[in-house]
C-alpha positions in Angstrom: 7.4 -0.3 36.2 6.3 -3.4 34.2 4.9 -2.7 30.8 1.6 -4.3 29.8 2.0 -7.2 27.4 -0.1 -7.3 24.2 -0.8 -10.6 22.7 -0.7 -11.2 18.9 -4.5 -11.2 19.0 -4.6 -7.9 20.8 -2.2 -6.4 18.2 -4.4 -7.9 15.4 -7.5 -6.3 16.7 -5.8 -2.9 17.2 -4.4 -2.9 13.7 -7.7 -4.1 12.1 -9.6 -1.3 13.9 -7.2 1.4 12.6 -7.4 -0.1 9.1 -11.2 0.0 9.1 -11.3 -3.8 8.9 -13.2 -4.5 12.1 -16.0 -2.2 11.1 -16.4 -0.4 7.8 -16.0 3.3 8.2 -18.4 6.0 7.1 -15.8 8.2 5.4 -15.2 9.7 2.0 -12.5 7.7 0.1 -10.0 10.6 0.0 -10.3 11.0 3.8 -9.8 7.3 4.4 -6.7 7.2 2.1 -5.2 10.0 4.2 -6.0 8.3 7.5 -4.6 5.0 6.3 -1.3 6.7 5.4 -1.9 5.6 1.8 -2.8 2.3 0.2 -0.4 -0.1 -1.5 -1.2 0.2 -5.2 1.1 -1.8 -7.5 -1.9 -3.3 -9.2 -3.9 -0.3 -10.3 -7.4 -1.7 -9.6 -6.4 -3.2 -6.2 -7.2 0.0 -4.2 -10.9 -0.2 -5.2 -11.2 -3.6 -3.5 -9.2 -2.4 -0.5 -11.5 0.6 0.0 -14.6 -1.5 -0.7 -13.6 -3.8 2.3 -13.0 -0.7 4.5 -15.8 1.7 3.7 -19.6 1.4 4.0 -21.4 1.4 0.6 -18.2 2.2 -1.3 -18.8 2.8 -5.0 -16.2 2.8 -7.8 -16.7 6.5 -8.6 -15.7 7.4 -5.0 -12.1 6.7 -6.0 -12.2 7.0 -9.8 -13.4 10.6 -9.7 -10.7 12.0 -7.3 -8.1 10.0 -9.3 -9.3 11.6 -12.5 -9.4 15.0 -10.8 -5.8 14.4 -9.4 -6.9 14.8 -5.8 -5.3 11.4 -5.2 -2.4 9.9 -7.1 -0.4 6.7 -7.5 3.3 7.3 -6.8 6.4 5.4 -5.7 6.9 6.3 -2.1 7.2 4.1 1.1 9.5 1.1 0.7 10.1 2.2 -2.8 6.7 0.8 -3.8 3.7 2.2 -5.5 1.2 3.8 -3.1 -2.1 5.5 -3.6 -2.0 8.8 -1.6 -3.7 12.1 -1.5 -2.0 14.7 -3.7 -1.0 16.7 -0.6 0.6 13.6 0.9 2.4 12.8 -2.3 4.0 16.2 -2.3 4.9 16.0 1.4 6.1 12.4 1.5 8.5 12.5 -1.5 11.1 14.8 0.1 11.1 12.5 3.2 11.3 9.1 1.5 13.1 9.9 -1.7 16.3 8.5 -0.3 14.5 5.1 0.1 13.5 5.0 -3.5 16.9 6.1 -4.7 18.7 3.6 -2.5 16.6 0.7 -3.8 17.4 1.7 -7.4 21.1 2.1 -6.8 21.3 -1.3 -5.0 19.4 -3.2 -7.6 21.1 -1.7 -10.7 24.6 -1.2 -9.2 26.3 -3.0 -12.2 24.2 -1.4 -14.9 24.7 2.2 -13.7 28.5 2.0 -13.6 29.9 5.0 -15.5 26.5 6.6 -15.9 26.0 10.3 -15.0 22.8 9.7 -13.1 22.3 13.4 -12.4 22.4 14.0 -16.2 20.0 11.1 -16.8 17.5 12.5 -14.3 17.8 16.0 -15.8 17.2 14.7 -19.3 14.2 12.6 -18.0 12.8 15.7 -16.3 13.0 17.6 -19.5 11.2 14.9 -21.4 8.4 14.6 -18.8 7.9 18.3 -18.6 6.7 18.1 -22.2 4.1 15.4 -21.6 3.6 12.1 -19.8 5.5 9.2 -21.2 5.8 5.4 -20.7 9.0 3.9 -19.5 9.7 2.5 -23.0 9.2 6.0 -24.5 11.6 7.4 -21.9 14.4 5.0 -22.6 14.0 5.2 -26.4 14.3 9.0 -26.2 17.4 8.8 -23.9 19.2 6.0 -25.8 20.9 8.3 -28.4 22.6 10.3 -25.7 23.8 7.2 -23.8 24.3 4.7 -26.6 26.2 2.2 -24.5 23.8 2.2 -21.5 21.5 -0.6 -20.6 18.1 0.6 -22.0 15.8 -0.6 -19.2 18.1 0.9 -16.7 17.7 4.4 -18.2 13.9 4.1 -17.8 14.1 2.8 -14.3 16.6 5.6 -13.4 14.2 8.3 -14.4 11.4 6.5 -12.5 13.5 6.2 -9.3 15.4 9.5 -9.3 12.4 11.8 -10.0 9.1 12.2 -8.2 6.5 10.9 -10.6 2.8 10.3 -10.8 1.3 7.3 -12.6 -1.2 9.0 -14.8 -4.7 8.1 -15.7 -6.6 6.5 -17.4 -4.6 3.6 -15.9 -5.8 3.3 -12.4 -9.4 4.1 -13.3 -11.5 1.0 -12.6 -11.8 -1.3 -15.6 -9.5 0.7 -17.9 -6.2 -0.6 -19.1 -3.1 0.6 -20.9 0.6 0.9 -20.4 1.9 2.7 -17.3 2.7 6.3 -18.1 4.4 8.9 -15.9 4.3 12.6 -15.3 6.3 14.8 -13.0 4.4 14.8 -9.7 4.3 18.6 -9.3 3.0 19.1 -12.8 0.4 16.3 -12.5 -1.2 17.6 -9.3 -0.6 21.3 -10.1 1.1 22.2 -6.8 4.7 22.6 -5.6 6.5 20.3 -3.1 6.4 21.2 0.5 9.4 20.9 2.8 8.4 17.3 3.5 6.7 15.6 6.4 8.9 15.6 9.5 10.1 12.2 10.7 8.2 12.8 14.0 4.9 13.3 12.1 5.6 10.3 9.8 6.0 8.0 12.8 2.9 9.4 14.4 0.9 8.8 11.3 2.3 5.3 11.0 1.2 4.5 14.5 -2.2 5.9 14.0 -2.7 3.6 11.0 -0.7 0.5 12.0 0.1 0.6 15.7 1.0 -0.5 18.3 4.4 -1.1 16.6 8.1 -1.4 17.2 10.8 0.8 15.8 11.6 -1.9 13.4 8.0 -2.1 12.2 8.0 1.6 11.3 11.3 1.2 9.5 10.0 -1.7 7.4 6.8 0.2 6.5 8.7 3.4 5.4 12.0 1.9 4.2 13.8 4.5 6.3 16.5 3.6 8.8 17.6 5.0 12.2 14.2 5.8 13.5 15.0 4.8 17.0 16.0 8.4 17.9 12.7 9.6 16.5 10.8 7.2 18.8 13.0 8.3 21.8 12.2 11.9 21.0 8.5 11.0 20.9 8.5 8.7 23.9 7.0 11.3 26.3 4.0 11.6 24.0 3.5 7.8 23.5 2.4 4.7 25.5 4.6 1.7 25.6 3.9 -2.0 25.7 5.6 -5.3 25.2 4.7 -8.0 22.7 4.8 -11.7 23.3 8.5 -11.9 22.5 9.3 -9.0 24.9 9.9 -6.3 22.2 9.0 -2.8 23.0 5.9 -1.5 21.3 4.9 2.2 21.0 1.4 3.6 20.5 -0.6 6.8 20.5 -2.4 7.2 23.9 -5.9 7.7 22.3 -5.6 5.2 19.5 -8.1 2.2 19.5 -7.0 -1.0 21.2 -10.1 -3.2 21.2 -10.7 -6.1 23.4 -8.8 -9.1 21.8 -12.1 -11.0 21.8 -13.8 -8.5 19.6 -15.3 -10.4 16.6 -13.4 -9.8 13.3 -15.7 -10.4 10.2 -14.3 -12.0 7.1 -12.7 -9.4 4.8 -11.7 -9.8 1.2 -8.5 -7.8 0.5 -6.6 -7.1 -2.7 -3.4 -9.1 -3.4 -0.9 -6.7 -1.8 -2.8 -5.0 0.9 -1.2 -2.6 3.4 -2.2 -4.6 6.5 -0.2 -7.6 5.3 3.0 -5.7 4.5 3.6 -3.0 7.0 5.3 -4.7 10.0 8.6 -6.4 10.5 6.8 -9.1 12.4 3.7 -10.0 10.4 2.5 -12.6 12.9 -0.4 -10.3 14.0 -2.1 -11.0 10.6 -0.1 -13.8 9.1 0.4 -16.3 11.9 2.0 -19.0 9.7 4.4 -16.7 7.8 2.9 -17.4 4.4 4.0 -15.4 1.4 1.8 -12.5 0.3 1.0 -13.0 -3.4 1.2 -10.4 -6.1 -0.2 -12.1 -9.2 0.1 -10.4 -12.6 -2.7 -8.2 -13.9 -4.5 -5.0 -13.1 -5.8 -6.2 -9.7 -9.3 -6.2 -8.4 -10.0 -9.8 -9.2 -7.6 -11.7 -6.9 -6.5 -11.2 -3.4 -6.2 -12.4 0.2 -8.9 -13.3 2.7 -8.9 -12.5 6.4 -10.8 -15.0 8.6 -11.0 -14.0 12.2 -8.5 -11.3 11.4 -5.9 -13.7 9.9 -4.7 -14.2 6.4 -5.9 -17.8 5.8 -6.9 -18.0 2.2 -6.6 -16.5 -1.3 -9.5 -15.7 -3.6 -9.9 -15.1 -7.3 -12.8 -14.0 -9.6 -13.0 -15.5 -13.1 -16.0 -14.5 -15.0 -18.7 -14.4 -12.3 -17.3 -17.2 -10.2 -15.4 -16.5 -6.9 -13.1 -19.3 -5.8 -11.6 -19.3 -2.3 -8.6 -21.5 -1.8 -7.2 -22.4 1.6 -4.7 -24.9 2.9 -6.8 -25.6 6.0 -10.5 -25.7 6.9 -12.1 -22.3 7.2 -14.4 -21.3 10.1 -17.8 -19.8 9.4 -18.1 -20.5 5.7 -21.6 -19.0 5.6 -20.3 -15.6 6.6 -17.5 -15.9 4.2 -19.9 -16.7 1.4 -22.2 -13.8 2.3 -19.3 -11.4 2.1 -18.1 -13.1 -1.0 -21.5 -12.5 -2.7 -21.2 -8.8 -1.8 -17.7 -8.7 -3.4 -19.0 -10.4 -6.6 -21.8 -7.8 -6.8 -19.1 -5.0 -6.5 -16.7 -6.5 -9.0 -19.2 -8.1 -11.4 -22.5 -6.2 -10.9 -25.7 -8.1 -11.7 -24.0 -11.5 -11.7 -25.6 -14.5 -10.0 -23.4 -15.4 -7.0 -21.3 -18.4 -7.7 -18.9 -19.1 -4.8 -16.7 -22.1 -4.5 -14.4 -23.3 -1.8 -11.2 -25.2 -2.6 -9.9 -26.3 0.7 -7.1 -28.3 -0.8 -5.5 -25.1 -2.2 
């Protein structure tokens, strides 16, 4: 039986629908974060813009309050990168993806950790963080006397990578700054770890948020390997398709797959948004293979712009001016400007809209 082929545009619209980027969803922020399987959150303010673009009438407090109440948390999880997840998901995901975080650390610091007793470093770090949250600099300074010959930054990163940690507030609250500080995840959210999400459930949640997708896509999103057997186990419960290159795609039977001609309104996304990073083949949203930028800063004032569902421009807010840069002409600049004015009102309330297009960027 021949599988239906899904075009890049069909995959684009399916993914946008699940990411609430075709239509803004009428959901509480915490519910949306759960359904999205977390939000990429290296830049602490970026998730506010990500949610603003996805949820109707989103206000800052809809995320700031659950962050302060520890209902949601920023933690290093999928791909060994910082994600914003619900507290319950943080506790469930860590046991399943901790090998990804550890593998990334061991690979990057292979020379620096030679001769280090990493189990002892982790245990000492756990004892420190059980007292109070600490910055990475405070961690390495406290550990240095016990390991006088060790590379100091490596000691800090070892604790960050070998232990399940939460990035503590006030960093991550809109408009507030300060050095990144860490607490033990269980202590911060006040609940114990679960047995971990099963690989079957992890794949199903990935498909719900990012499908249709290949096995390789799920592996890139999670950082896990050898998921083919998981997909094979789930095959009776899934639908299968082919992409334009003939690769097999898997999907949930009842997940949205809109008509490829469904209009996709312009969407301003933060710099490192999930929708740009969660597939091995990013052509469904980045047709020309451009690099996804992660500029320095707290986030919330720079990012990427989707036009007709594709990453075609970058944006930045300086003062009360929004500048949109693109290497090519942009369709429907009036709609982009209207959405940009709404973004300015969210980021810089009360400002007079000043929107500029730089099409030589």
